Backbone as JSON Lines, residues from 0, in Angstrom:
{"i":0,"aa":"X","n":[-8.53,25.85,12.83],"ca":[-9.34,24.82,12.19],"c":[-10.22,24.13,13.23]}
{"i":1,"aa":"X","n":[-11.43,23.83,12.81],"ca":[-12.39,23.23,13.75],"c":[-13.24,22.17,13.05]}
{"i":2,"aa":"X","n":[-13.49,21.05,13.76],"ca":[-14.38,20.03,13.25],"c":[-15.82,20.54,13.33]}
{"i":3,"aa":"X","n":[-16.52,20.53,12.2],"ca":[-17.93,20.93,12.22],"c":[-18.85,19.76,11.96]}
{"i":4,"aa":"X","n":[-18.29,18.61,11.54],"ca":[-19.12,17.42,11.38],"c":[-18.26,16.16,11.47]}
{"i":5,"aa":"X","n":[-18.74,15.19,12.23],"ca":[-18.13,13.86,12.27],"c":[-19.05,12.94,11.48]}
{"i":6,"aa":"X","n":[-18.47,12.13,10.57],"ca":[-19.28,11.38,9.62],"c":[-18.85,9.92,9.55]}
{"i":7,"aa":"X","n":[-19.84,9.04,9.5],"ca":[-19.56,7.62,9.27],"c":[-20.58,7.09,8.27]}
{"i":8,"aa":"X","n":[-20.29,5.92,7.7],"ca":[-21.16,5.37,6.68],"c":[-21.46,3.91,6.88]}
{"i":9,"aa":"X","n":[-22.47,3.44,6.17],"ca":[-22.8,2.02,6.11],"c":[-22.58,1.54,4.69]}
{"i":10,"aa":"X","n":[-22.44,0.25,4.52],"ca":[-22.21,-0.31,3.2],"c":[-23.38,0.01,2.28]}
{"i":11,"aa":"X","n":[-23.06,0.54,1.1],"ca":[-24.06,0.86,0.09],"c":[-23.76,0.05,-1.17]}
{"i":12,"aa":"X","n":[-24.78,-0.62,-1.68],"ca":[-24.62,-1.46,-2.86],"c":[-24.97,-0.67,-4.12]}
{"i":13,"aa":"X","n":[-24.17,-0.84,-5.17],"ca":[-24.43,-0.16,-6.44],"c":[-24.02,-1.09,-7.59]}
{"i":14,"aa":"X","n":[-24.52,-0.78,-8.77],"ca":[-24.17,-1.55,-9.96],"c":[-23.01,-0.89,-10.69]}
{"i":15,"aa":"X","n":[-22.0,-1.67,-11.05],"ca":[-20.86,-1.14,-11.79],"c":[-20.47,-2.16,-12.86]}
{"i":16,"aa":"X","n":[-20.59,-1.74,-14.11],"ca":[-20.31,-2.64,-15.24],"c":[-21.1,-3.94,-15.15]}
{"i":17,"aa":"X","n":[-22.36,-3.79,-14.72],"ca":[-23.25,-4.93,-14.67],"c":[-23.11,-5.82,-13.46]}
{"i":18,"aa":"X","n":[-22.23,-5.44,-12.53],"ca":[-22.01,-6.25,-11.33],"c":[-22.31,-5.43,-10.08]}
{"i":19,"aa":"X","n":[-22.8,-6.11,-9.06],"ca":[-23.04,-5.44,-7.78],"c":[-21.73,-5.24,-7.03]}
{"i":20,"aa":"X","n":[-21.52,-4.02,-6.54],"ca":[-20.38,-3.72,-5.69],"c":[-20.88,-2.98,-4.46]}
{"i":21,"aa":"X","n":[-20.0,-2.86,-3.48],"ca":[-20.34,-2.1,-2.28],"c":[-19.29,-1.03,-2.02]}
{"i":22,"aa":"X","n":[-19.71,0.01,-1.34],"ca":[-18.82,1.1,-1.0],"c":[-19.19,1.68,0.36]}
{"i":23,"aa":"X","n":[-18.2,2.29,1.02],"ca":[-18.44,2.98,2.28],"c":[-18.37,4.48,2.12]}
{"i":24,"aa":"X","n":[-18.37,4.99,0.87],"ca":[-18.18,6.42,0.65],"c":[-19.41,7.24,1.03]}
{"i":25,"aa":"X","n":[-20.58,6.57,1.15],"ca":[-21.79,7.3,1.52],"c":[-21.79,7.52,3.03]}
{"i":26,"aa":"X","n":[-21.17,8.61,3.44],"ca":[-21.06,8.93,4.87],"c":[-21.99,10.09,5.22]}
{"i":27,"aa":"X","n":[-22.49,10.05,6.45],"ca":[-23.46,11.05,6.91],"c":[-23.1,11.49,8.32]}
{"i":28,"aa":"X","n":[-23.51,12.72,8.68],"ca":[-23.16,13.25,10.0],"c":[-23.72,12.39,11.15]}
{"i":29,"aa":"X","n":[-22.95,12.34,12.22],"ca":[-23.39,11.67,13.44],"c":[-23.13,12.6,14.62]}
{"i":30,"aa":"X","n":[-23.97,12.53,15.62],"ca":[-23.79,13.38,16.8],"c":[-22.83,12.75,17.79]}
{"i":31,"aa":"X","n":[-22.49,11.5,17.56],"ca":[-21.61,10.79,18.48],"c":[-20.14,11.14,18.2]}
{"i":32,"aa":"X","n":[-19.3,11.16,19.25],"ca":[-17.86,11.3,19.01],"c":[-17.34,10.11,18.21]}
{"i":33,"aa":"X","n":[-16.26,10.31,17.49],"ca":[-15.63,9.23,16.74],"c":[-14.36,8.8,17.44]}
{"i":34,"aa":"X","n":[-14.13,7.49,17.48],"ca":[-12.87,6.97,17.99],"c":[-11.96,6.71,16.81]}
{"i":35,"aa":"X","n":[-10.82,7.4,16.78],"ca":[-9.85,7.24,15.71],"c":[-8.79,6.24,16.14]}
{"i":36,"aa":"X","n":[-8.82,5.07,15.52],"ca":[-7.84,4.03,15.83],"c":[-6.69,4.05,14.84]}
{"i":37,"aa":"X","n":[-5.69,3.25,15.11],"ca":[-4.49,3.23,14.27],"c":[-4.78,2.88,12.82]}
{"i":38,"aa":"X","n":[-5.79,2.02,12.62],"ca":[-6.06,1.5,11.27],"c":[-7.32,2.07,10.63]}
{"i":39,"aa":"X","n":[-8.25,2.58,11.44],"ca":[-9.49,3.09,10.88],"c":[-10.29,3.82,11.95]}
{"i":40,"aa":"X","n":[-11.46,4.3,11.53],"ca":[-12.39,4.97,12.43],"c":[-13.39,3.93,12.93]}
{"i":41,"aa":"X","n":[-13.47,3.79,14.25],"ca":[-14.35,2.78,14.85],"c":[-15.79,2.99,14.39]}
{"i":42,"aa":"X","n":[-16.45,1.89,14.03],"ca":[-17.85,1.86,13.61],"c":[-18.08,2.41,12.2]}
{"i":43,"aa":"X","n":[-17.02,2.84,11.52],"ca":[-17.17,3.26,10.14],"c":[-17.1,2.03,9.24]}
{"i":44,"aa":"X","n":[-17.55,2.17,8.0],"ca":[-17.54,1.08,7.05],"c":[-16.41,1.26,6.06]}
{"i":45,"aa":"X","n":[-15.56,0.25,5.95],"ca":[-14.48,0.24,4.95],"c":[-14.63,-1.06,4.17]}
{"i":46,"aa":"X","n":[-14.93,-0.94,2.89],"ca":[-15.12,-2.12,2.06],"c":[-13.79,-2.57,1.45]}
{"i":47,"aa":"X","n":[-13.1,-1.65,0.84],"ca":[-11.87,-1.94,0.11],"c":[-10.66,-1.55,0.95]}
{"i":48,"aa":"X","n":[-10.17,-2.46,1.74],"ca":[-9.06,-2.14,2.64],"c":[-7.7,-2.12,1.93]}
{"i":49,"aa":"X","n":[-7.69,-2.51,0.68],"ca":[-6.45,-2.37,-0.08],"c":[-6.17,-0.91,-0.4]}
{"i":50,"aa":"X","n":[-7.23,-0.14,-0.58],"ca":[-7.07,1.26,-0.98],"c":[-7.57,2.25,0.06]}
{"i":51,"aa":"X","n":[-8.21,1.77,1.11],"ca":[-8.74,2.67,2.14],"c":[-8.4,2.14,3.53]}
{"i":52,"aa":"X","n":[-8.35,3.08,4.5],"ca":[-7.98,2.76,5.88],"c":[-6.53,2.28,5.92]}
{"i":53,"aa":"X","n":[-6.13,1.7,7.05],"ca":[-4.73,1.31,7.22],"c":[-3.93,2.41,7.88]}
{"i":54,"aa":"X","n":[-2.66,2.15,8.13],"ca":[-1.81,3.07,8.88],"c":[-1.73,4.46,8.26]}
{"i":55,"aa":"X","n":[-1.67,4.53,6.93],"ca":[-1.47,5.82,6.26],"c":[-2.78,6.49,5.84]}
{"i":56,"aa":"X","n":[-3.9,5.79,6.0],"ca":[-5.2,6.33,5.6],"c":[-6.25,6.05,6.67]}
{"i":57,"aa":"X","n":[-5.86,6.18,7.9],"ca":[-6.76,5.8,9.0],"c":[-7.99,6.67,9.08]}
{"i":58,"aa":"X","n":[-7.86,7.93,8.69],"ca":[-8.97,8.88,8.78],"c":[-8.81,9.92,7.68]}
{"i":59,"aa":"X","n":[-9.96,10.31,7.08],"ca":[-9.94,11.27,5.98],"c":[-10.61,12.57,6.41]}
{"i":60,"aa":"X","n":[-9.91,13.69,6.17],"ca":[-10.39,15.03,6.5],"c":[-10.63,15.8,5.22]}
{"i":61,"aa":"X","n":[-11.76,16.52,5.16],"ca":[-12.05,17.37,4.01],"c":[-12.51,18.73,4.52]}
{"i":62,"aa":"X","n":[-12.21,19.77,3.76],"ca":[-12.49,21.13,4.21],"c":[-13.93,21.55,3.92]}
{"i":63,"aa":"X","n":[-14.59,22.06,4.93],"ca":[-15.94,22.62,4.75],"c":[-15.89,23.83,3.82]}
{"i":64,"aa":"X","n":[-14.73,24.46,3.73],"ca":[-14.58,25.67,2.91],"c":[-14.79,25.4,1.43]}
{"i":65,"aa":"X","n":[-14.64,24.16,1.0],"ca":[-14.8,23.82,-0.42],"c":[-16.24,23.49,-0.8]}
{"i":66,"aa":"X","n":[-17.08,23.3,0.19],"ca":[-18.46,22.88,-0.09],"c":[-19.24,23.88,-0.96]}
{"i":67,"aa":"X","n":[-19.13,25.2,-0.72],"ca":[-19.87,26.13,-1.58],"c":[-19.53,25.98,-3.07]}
{"i":68,"aa":"X","n":[-18.26,25.74,-3.37],"ca":[-17.85,25.55,-4.77],"c":[-18.57,24.36,-5.37]}
{"i":69,"aa":"X","n":[-18.56,23.23,-4.66],"ca":[-19.14,22.02,-5.2],"c":[-20.67,22.06,-5.2]}
{"i":70,"aa":"X","n":[-21.26,22.76,-4.26],"ca":[-22.71,22.94,-4.3],"c":[-23.13,23.72,-5.53]}
{"i":71,"aa":"X","n":[-22.29,24.67,-5.93],"ca":[-22.55,25.42,-7.15],"c":[-22.43,24.56,-8.39]}
{"i":72,"aa":"X","n":[-21.52,23.58,-8.34],"ca":[-21.32,22.68,-9.47],"c":[-22.43,21.63,-9.57]}
{"i":73,"aa":"X","n":[-22.96,21.2,-8.4],"ca":[-23.96,20.14,-8.36],"c":[-25.13,20.56,-7.47]}
{"i":74,"aa":"X","n":[-25.89,21.58,-7.89],"ca":[-26.97,22.09,-7.03],"c":[-28.12,21.12,-6.88]}
{"i":75,"aa":"X","n":[-28.21,20.11,-7.76],"ca":[-29.34,19.19,-7.72],"c":[-29.19,18.11,-6.65]}
{"i":76,"aa":"X","n":[-28.0,17.97,-6.08],"ca":[-27.77,16.92,-5.09],"c":[-28.38,17.29,-3.73]}
{"i":77,"aa":"X","n":[-28.65,16.27,-2.95],"ca":[-29.16,16.47,-1.59],"c":[-27.95,16.63,-0.67]}
{"i":78,"aa":"X","n":[-27.52,17.85,-0.43],"ca":[-26.24,18.11,0.23],"c":[-26.3,17.94,1.74]}
{"i":79,"aa":"X","n":[-25.23,17.35,2.25],"ca":[-25.0,17.26,3.69],"c":[-23.5,17.07,3.88]}
{"i":80,"aa":"X","n":[-23.01,17.25,5.08],"ca":[-21.59,16.97,5.35],"c":[-21.31,15.48,5.14]}
{"i":81,"aa":"X","n":[-20.1,15.17,4.73],"ca":[-19.73,13.79,4.46],"c":[-19.85,13.41,3.0]}
{"i":82,"aa":"X","n":[-20.22,14.37,2.14],"ca":[-20.45,14.09,0.72],"c":[-19.21,13.55,0.01]}
{"i":83,"aa":"X","n":[-18.04,13.89,0.51],"ca":[-16.81,13.45,-0.16],"c":[-16.22,12.19,0.49]}
{"i":84,"aa":"X","n":[-17.01,11.61,1.38],"ca":[-16.56,10.39,2.05],"c":[-15.64,10.67,3.22]}
{"i":85,"aa":"X","n":[-15.61,11.93,3.67],"ca":[-14.72,12.29,4.77],"c":[-15.31,11.9,6.12]}
{"i":86,"aa":"X","n":[-14.44,11.48,7.02],"ca":[-14.85,11.22,8.4],"c":[-14.97,12.51,9.18]}
{"i":87,"aa":"X","n":[-14.11,13.47,8.88],"ca":[-14.13,14.75,9.59],"c":[-14.23,15.89,8.58]}
{"i":88,"aa":"X","n":[-15.3,16.66,8.7],"ca":[-15.43,17.88,7.92],"c":[-14.86,19.01,8.76]}
{"i":89,"aa":"X","n":[-13.87,19.71,8.22],"ca":[-13.08,20.66,9.02],"c":[-13.17,22.07,8.42]}
{"i":90,"aa":"X","n":[-13.64,23.0,9.22],"ca":[-13.66,24.4,8.8],"c":[-12.25,24.98,8.92]}
{"i":91,"aa":"X","n":[-11.79,25.64,7.84],"ca":[-10.49,26.3,7.87],"c":[-9.34,25.44,7.39]}
{"i":92,"aa":"X","n":[-9.61,24.18,7.01],"ca":[-8.54,23.34,6.49],"c":[-8.11,23.86,5.12]}
{"i":93,"aa":"X","n":[-6.83,24.15,4.98],"ca":[-6.29,24.73,3.75],"c":[-5.13,23.87,3.25]}
{"i":94,"aa":"X","n":[-5.36,23.14,2.16],"ca":[-4.33,22.26,1.61],"c":[-3.11,23.01,1.1]}
{"i":95,"aa":"X","n":[-3.27,24.3,0.83],"ca":[-2.14,25.11,0.36],"c":[-1.18,25.48,1.49]}
{"i":96,"aa":"X","n":[-1.63,25.3,2.73],"ca":[-0.79,25.63,3.89],"c":[-0.39,24.39,4.68]}
{"i":97,"aa":"X","n":[-1.25,23.4,4.73],"ca":[-0.98,22.18,5.5],"c":[0.1,21.36,4.78]}
{"i":98,"aa":"X","n":[1.1,20.93,5.54],"ca":[2.21,20.17,4.96],"c":[2.1,18.68,5.25]}
{"i":99,"aa":"X","n":[2.6,17.89,4.32],"ca":[2.74,16.46,4.57],"c":[3.75,16.27,5.7]}
{"i":100,"aa":"X","n":[3.32,15.66,6.79],"ca":[4.18,15.48,7.96],"c":[3.8,16.35,9.14]}
{"i":101,"aa":"X","n":[2.95,17.35,8.93],"ca":[2.49,18.17,10.05],"c":[1.78,17.29,11.08]}
{"i":102,"aa":"X","n":[1.96,17.63,12.36],"ca":[1.34,16.86,13.44],"c":[0.35,17.76,14.2]}
{"i":103,"aa":"X","n":[-0.86,17.26,14.38],"ca":[-1.92,18.02,15.03],"c":[-2.52,17.25,16.21]}
{"i":104,"aa":"X","n":[-3.01,18.02,17.15],"ca":[-3.8,17.48,18.25],"c":[-5.27,17.79,17.94]}
{"i":105,"aa":"X","n":[-6.13,16.75,17.99],"ca":[-7.57,16.93,17.81],"c":[-8.26,16.17,18.92]}
{"i":106,"aa":"X","n":[-8.96,16.87,19.79],"ca":[-9.56,16.18,20.92],"c":[-8.48,15.48,21.71]}
{"i":107,"aa":"X","n":[-8.64,14.18,21.93],"ca":[-7.61,13.41,22.65],"c":[-6.68,12.67,21.7]}
{"i":108,"aa":"X","n":[-6.76,12.99,20.41],"ca":[-6.02,12.28,19.38],"c":[-4.86,13.12,18.87]}
{"i":109,"aa":"X","n":[-3.75,12.45,18.51],"ca":[-2.63,13.1,17.82],"c":[-2.51,12.46,16.45]}
{"i":110,"aa":"X","n":[-2.55,13.29,15.4],"ca":[-2.53,12.78,14.03],"c":[-1.38,13.42,13.26]}
{"i":111,"aa":"X","n":[-0.98,12.75,12.2],"ca":[0.03,13.29,11.29],"c":[-0.5,13.26,9.87]}
{"i":112,"aa":"X","n":[-0.37,14.38,9.17],"ca":[-0.79,14.47,7.78],"c":[0.07,13.52,6.94]}
{"i":113,"aa":"X","n":[-0.58,12.62,6.2],"ca":[0.17,11.56,5.52],"c":[0.14,11.65,3.99]}
{"i":114,"aa":"X","n":[-1.01,11.98,3.41],"ca":[-1.09,12.03,1.95],"c":[-2.43,12.61,1.52]}
{"i":115,"aa":"X","n":[-2.49,13.18,0.32],"ca":[-3.77,13.68,-0.19],"c":[-4.67,12.53,-0.6]}
{"i":116,"aa":"X","n":[-5.94,12.82,-0.76],"ca":[-6.89,11.83,-1.25],"c":[-6.87,11.85,-2.78]}
{"i":117,"aa":"X","n":[-6.68,10.69,-3.39],"ca":[-6.78,10.55,-4.84],"c":[-8.13,9.95,-5.16]}
{"i":118,"aa":"X","n":[-8.94,10.63,-5.96],"ca":[-10.31,10.15,-6.18],"c":[-10.35,8.89,-7.03]}
{"i":119,"aa":"X","n":[-11.31,8.03,-6.74],"ca":[-11.55,6.83,-7.56],"c":[-12.97,6.89,-8.08]}
{"i":120,"aa":"X","n":[-13.36,5.91,-8.84],"ca":[-14.67,5.9,-9.51],"c":[-15.82,5.96,-8.52]}
{"i":121,"aa":"X","n":[-15.58,5.58,-7.27],"ca":[-16.68,5.58,-6.3],"c":[-17.1,7.0,-5.91]}
{"i":122,"aa":"X","n":[-16.22,7.99,-6.09],"ca":[-16.65,9.37,-5.9],"c":[-17.68,9.72,-6.97]}
{"i":123,"aa":"X","n":[-17.48,9.21,-8.18],"ca":[-18.46,9.4,-9.24],"c":[-19.79,8.74,-8.92]}
{"i":124,"aa":"X","n":[-19.72,7.59,-8.27],"ca":[-20.95,6.91,-7.83],"c":[-21.68,7.77,-6.79]}
{"i":125,"aa":"X","n":[-20.92,8.34,-5.87],"ca":[-21.52,9.18,-4.81],"c":[-22.21,10.4,-5.41]}
{"i":126,"aa":"X","n":[-21.59,10.99,-6.45],"ca":[-22.13,12.21,-7.05],"c":[-23.07,11.92,-8.22]}
{"i":127,"aa":"X","n":[-23.15,10.64,-8.6],"ca":[-24.01,10.29,-9.72],"c":[-23.51,10.79,-11.05]}
{"i":128,"aa":"X","n":[-22.2,11.07,-11.12],"ca":[-21.62,11.61,-12.35],"c":[-20.13,11.36,-12.37]}
{"i":129,"aa":"X","n":[-19.66,10.6,-13.35],"ca":[-18.24,10.25,-13.4],"c":[-17.34,11.44,-13.69]}
{"i":130,"aa":"X","n":[-17.89,12.53,-14.21],"ca":[-17.04,13.67,-14.54],"c":[-16.48,14.36,-13.29]}
{"i":131,"aa":"X","n":[-17.04,14.05,-12.11],"ca":[-16.54,14.64,-10.87],"c":[-15.08,14.3,-10.64]}
{"i":132,"aa":"X","n":[-14.61,13.16,-11.14],"ca":[-13.22,12.76,-10.91],"c":[-12.26,13.78,-11.52]}
{"i":133,"aa":"X","n":[-12.46,14.11,-12.8],"ca":[-11.59,15.09,-13.46],"c":[-11.76,16.46,-12.83]}
{"i":134,"aa":"X","n":[-12.99,16.82,-12.5],"ca":[-13.26,18.12,-11.88],"c":[-12.57,18.22,-10.52]}
{"i":135,"aa":"X","n":[-12.6,17.14,-9.77],"ca":[-11.97,17.11,-8.45],"c":[-10.46,17.29,-8.59]}
{"i":136,"aa":"X","n":[-9.86,16.6,-9.55],"ca":[-8.42,16.72,-9.79],"c":[-8.06,18.12,-10.25]}
{"i":137,"aa":"X","n":[-8.84,18.66,-11.19],"ca":[-8.56,19.99,-11.72],"c":[-8.7,21.07,-10.66]}
{"i":138,"aa":"X","n":[-9.66,20.89,-9.74],"ca":[-9.87,21.89,-8.68],"c":[-8.67,21.96,-7.75]}
{"i":139,"aa":"X","n":[-8.07,20.81,-7.49],"ca":[-6.78,20.79,-6.79],"c":[-6.84,20.73,-5.27]}
{"i":140,"aa":"X","n":[-8.04,20.63,-4.7],"ca":[-8.16,20.61,-3.24],"c":[-8.73,19.26,-2.81]}
{"i":141,"aa":"X","n":[-7.84,18.42,-2.3],"ca":[-8.13,17.0,-2.15],"c":[-8.59,16.57,-0.77]}
{"i":142,"aa":"X","n":[-8.44,17.45,0.23],"ca":[-8.54,16.95,1.59],"c":[-7.3,16.13,1.89]}
{"i":143,"aa":"X","n":[-7.23,15.58,3.09],"ca":[-6.02,14.83,3.45],"c":[-6.34,13.63,4.32]}
{"i":144,"aa":"X","n":[-5.57,12.58,4.11],"ca":[-5.57,11.45,5.04],"c":[-4.58,11.76,6.17]}
{"i":145,"aa":"X","n":[-4.82,11.14,7.32],"ca":[-3.89,11.25,8.44],"c":[-3.61,9.87,9.0]}
{"i":146,"aa":"X","n":[-2.41,9.73,9.55],"ca":[-2.1,8.54,10.36],"c":[-2.3,8.91,11.81]}
{"i":147,"aa":"X","n":[-2.66,7.95,12.62],"ca":[-2.99,8.2,14.01],"c":[-1.78,7.87,14.88]}
{"i":148,"aa":"X","n":[-1.19,8.88,15.47],"ca":[-0.03,8.68,16.35],"c":[-0.46,8.32,17.76]}
{"i":149,"aa":"X","n":[-1.56,8.91,18.21],"ca":[-2.14,8.57,19.51],"c":[-3.65,8.44,19.34]}
{"i":150,"aa":"X","n":[-4.17,7.25,19.61],"ca":[-5.59,6.99,19.43],"c":[-6.43,7.77,20.44]}
{"i":151,"aa":"X","n":[-7.7,7.97,20.1],"ca":[-8.6,8.64,21.02],"c":[-9.86,9.12,20.32]}
{"i":152,"aa":"X","n":[-10.62,9.97,21.01],"ca":[-11.9,10.44,20.49],"c":[-11.82,11.87,19.99]}
{"i":153,"aa":"X","n":[-12.64,12.14,18.96],"ca":[-12.84,13.51,18.48],"c":[-14.34,13.74,18.38]}
{"i":154,"aa":"X","n":[-14.73,15.02,18.43],"ca":[-16.15,15.35,18.36],"c":[-16.32,16.7,17.68]}
{"i":155,"aa":"X","n":[-17.55,16.99,17.32],"ca":[-17.86,18.29,16.72],"c":[-17.41,19.41,17.65]}
{"i":156,"aa":"X","n":[-16.81,20.42,17.08],"ca":[-16.34,21.56,17.86],"c":[-14.9,21.47,18.28]}
{"i":157,"aa":"X","n":[-14.3,20.29,18.18],"ca":[-12.88,20.14,18.54],"c":[-12.01,20.94,17.56]}
{"i":158,"aa":"X","n":[-10.99,21.57,18.11],"ca":[-10.07,22.36,17.3],"c":[-8.86,21.5,16.9]}
{"i":159,"aa":"X","n":[-8.31,21.81,15.75],"ca":[-7.06,21.2,15.32],"c":[-5.92,22.13,15.71]}
{"i":160,"aa":"X","n":[-5.08,21.67,16.64],"ca":[-3.98,22.48,17.13],"c":[-2.66,21.92,16.58]}
{"i":161,"aa":"X","n":[-1.89,22.76,15.93],"ca":[-0.62,22.32,15.36],"c":[0.39,22.07,16.47]}
{"i":162,"aa":"X","n":[0.9,20.84,16.54],"ca":[1.92,20.49,17.52],"c":[3.33,20.6,16.94]}
{"i":163,"aa":"X","n":[3.46,20.21,15.69],"ca":[4.79,20.19,15.07],"c":[4.65,20.36,13.56]}
{"i":164,"aa":"X","n":[5.33,21.35,13.01],"ca":[5.28,21.58,11.57],"c":[6.41,20.81,10.9]}
{"i":165,"aa":"X","n":[6.1,20.19,9.78],"ca":[7.09,19.41,9.05],"c":[8.23,20.29,8.56]}
{"i":166,"aa":"X","n":[9.45,19.77,8.63],"ca":[10.6,20.49,8.09],"c":[10.6,20.49,6.57]}
{"i":167,"aa":"X","n":[9.93,19.51,6.0],"ca":[9.79,19.45,4.54],"c":[8.59,20.31,4.15]}
{"i":168,"aa":"X","n":[8.78,21.23,3.2],"ca":[7.76,22.24,2.91],"c":[6.7,21.78,1.92]}
{"i":169,"aa":"X","n":[6.69,20.5,1.56],"ca":[5.69,20.0,0.61],"c":[4.29,20.09,1.21]}
{"i":170,"aa":"X","n":[3.42,20.87,0.58],"ca":[2.06,21.0,1.07],"c":[1.19,19.87,0.52]}
{"i":171,"aa":"X","n":[0.03,19.71,1.12],"ca":[-0.92,18.69,0.65],"c":[-1.32,18.98,-0.8]}
{"i":172,"aa":"X","n":[-1.55,20.24,-1.11],"ca":[-1.94,20.62,-2.47],"c":[-0.82,20.32,-3.46]}
{"i":173,"aa":"X","n":[0.41,20.63,-3.1],"ca":[1.54,20.33,-3.98],"c":[1.71,18.82,-4.16]}
{"i":174,"aa":"X","n":[1.5,18.07,-3.11],"ca":[1.63,16.63,-3.18],"c":[0.57,16.04,-4.11]}
{"i":175,"aa":"X","n":[-0.65,16.52,-3.99],"ca":[-1.74,16.11,-4.87],"c":[-1.38,16.38,-6.33]}
{"i":176,"aa":"X","n":[-0.83,17.57,-6.53],"ca":[-0.45,17.99,-7.89],"c":[0.64,17.09,-8.47]}
{"i":177,"aa":"X","n":[1.68,16.83,-7.69],"ca":[2.82,16.08,-8.23],"c":[2.47,14.61,-8.45]}
{"i":178,"aa":"X","n":[1.59,14.07,-7.63],"ca":[1.19,12.67,-7.8],"c":[0.42,12.47,-9.1]}
{"i":179,"aa":"X","n":[-0.45,13.43,-9.42],"ca":[-1.36,13.25,-10.55],"c":[-0.94,13.94,-11.84]}
{"i":180,"aa":"X","n":[0.03,14.85,-11.77],"ca":[0.45,15.57,-12.97],"c":[1.15,14.65,-13.97]}
{"i":181,"aa":"X","n":[0.81,14.8,-15.23],"ca":[1.49,14.03,-16.27],"c":[2.92,14.53,-16.45]}
{"i":182,"aa":"X","n":[3.08,15.83,-16.39],"ca":[4.41,16.44,-16.45],"c":[4.8,16.82,-15.02]}
{"i":183,"aa":"X","n":[5.83,16.15,-14.49],"ca":[6.2,16.35,-13.08],"c":[7.19,17.51,-12.93]}
{"i":184,"aa":"X","n":[6.82,18.47,-12.1],"ca":[7.75,19.55,-11.77],"c":[8.91,18.97,-10.98]}
{"i":185,"aa":"X","n":[10.15,19.14,-11.45],"ca":[11.29,18.47,-10.8],"c":[11.53,18.9,-9.35]}
{"i":186,"aa":"X","n":[11.22,20.15,-9.03],"ca":[11.42,20.62,-7.66],"c":[10.4,19.98,-6.72]}
{"i":187,"aa":"X","n":[9.13,20.0,-7.13],"ca":[8.09,19.35,-6.31],"c":[8.33,17.85,-6.22]}
{"i":188,"aa":"X","n":[8.77,17.27,-7.32],"ca":[9.03,15.84,-7.34],"c":[10.07,15.46,-6.31]}
{"i":189,"aa":"X","n":[11.15,16.22,-6.24],"ca":[12.21,15.93,-5.28],"c":[11.75,16.16,-3.85]}
{"i":190,"aa":"X","n":[10.95,17.2,-3.65],"ca":[10.42,17.45,-2.3],"c":[9.56,16.28,-1.81]}
{"i":191,"aa":"X","n":[8.77,15.74,-2.73],"ca":[7.92,14.61,-2.37],"c":[8.76,13.37,-2.06]}
{"i":192,"aa":"X","n":[9.74,13.11,-2.89],"ca":[10.6,11.95,-2.68],"c":[11.37,12.05,-1.38]}
{"i":193,"aa":"X","n":[11.75,13.26,-1.01],"ca":[12.56,13.49,0.19],"c":[11.73,13.59,1.47]}
{"i":194,"aa":"X","n":[10.4,13.56,1.35],"ca":[9.55,13.72,2.53],"c":[9.3,12.37,3.19]}
{"i":195,"aa":"X","n":[9.89,12.12,4.37],"ca":[9.77,10.81,5.02],"c":[8.36,10.51,5.51]}
{"i":196,"aa":"X","n":[7.5,11.53,5.59],"ca":[6.14,11.31,6.07],"c":[5.2,10.83,4.97]}
{"i":197,"aa":"X","n":[5.59,11.02,3.72],"ca":[4.81,10.48,2.62],"c":[5.06,8.98,2.57]}
{"i":198,"aa":"X","n":[4.01,8.15,2.47],"ca":[4.21,6.7,2.5],"c":[5.28,6.25,1.51]}
{"i":199,"aa":"X","n":[6.06,5.26,1.92],"ca":[7.2,4.81,1.13],"c":[6.79,4.36,-0.27]}
{"i":200,"aa":"X","n":[5.66,3.68,-0.38],"ca":[5.26,3.2,-1.71],"c":[4.94,4.36,-2.65]}
{"i":201,"aa":"X","n":[4.45,5.48,-2.11],"ca":[4.21,6.67,-2.93],"c":[5.53,7.26,-3.4]}
{"i":202,"aa":"X","n":[6.49,7.34,-2.5],"ca":[7.8,7.9,-2.87],"c":[8.5,7.01,-3.89]}
{"i":203,"aa":"X","n":[8.37,5.71,-3.73],"ca":[9.01,4.79,-4.69],"c":[8.41,4.94,-6.08]}
{"i":204,"aa":"X","n":[7.11,5.16,-6.16],"ca":[6.47,5.37,-7.46],"c":[6.97,6.66,-8.1]}
{"i":205,"aa":"X","n":[7.15,7.69,-7.28],"ca":[7.59,8.97,-7.81],"c":[9.06,8.93,-8.27]}
{"i":206,"aa":"X","n":[9.85,8.07,-7.66],"ca":[11.26,7.97,-8.04],"c":[11.44,7.54,-9.49]}
{"i":207,"aa":"X","n":[10.43,6.9,-10.05],"ca":[10.49,6.46,-11.44],"c":[10.53,7.62,-12.41]}
{"i":208,"aa":"X","n":[10.12,8.81,-11.93],"ca":[10.07,9.99,-12.81],"c":[11.33,10.84,-12.73]}
{"i":209,"aa":"X","n":[12.26,10.47,-11.87],"ca":[13.5,11.24,-11.71],"c":[14.43,10.97,-12.89]}
């Protein structure tokens, strides 16, 4: 896996239900290295810190491999890396193989896979179409948030090197599925609950379905 784009955003104002709101989801490529801190990406814009950034969502990674699919779905958009609000666009990232709890070295940073990205209405704002939310969920490839175990810089061309694979076999794709599925698969549900790397509040919510 390799970083092919580092992306940051500025606050963008939009109208929602007749009121002005702001979002940081409009991210665009930068040639500068990014500093990944414990709580967020330095110089990036985070408007809603209740749902974005923080220890378990310090940085968002999305796979470049999914871009051709979405370009086919939305050919009218002005495409560039960062379209999904990701800080790091990564070639070769596969949610079907990456596990919640896996630890990677990227540049001078050590990160741990923490949870999939669950789309909110602001992804619809970015794409100019609210139907992207259901399409994103149905497609099943969410990208992943990471927590920062060792702060540092990353840049385009940096490789993601696996340092430690999680003993719990729950993949990012499976985690995305079990969080959002109306009918919870009991085996996946238990794997998610038993995974100590998945944030505690997520596991507590899932315990209600046992």
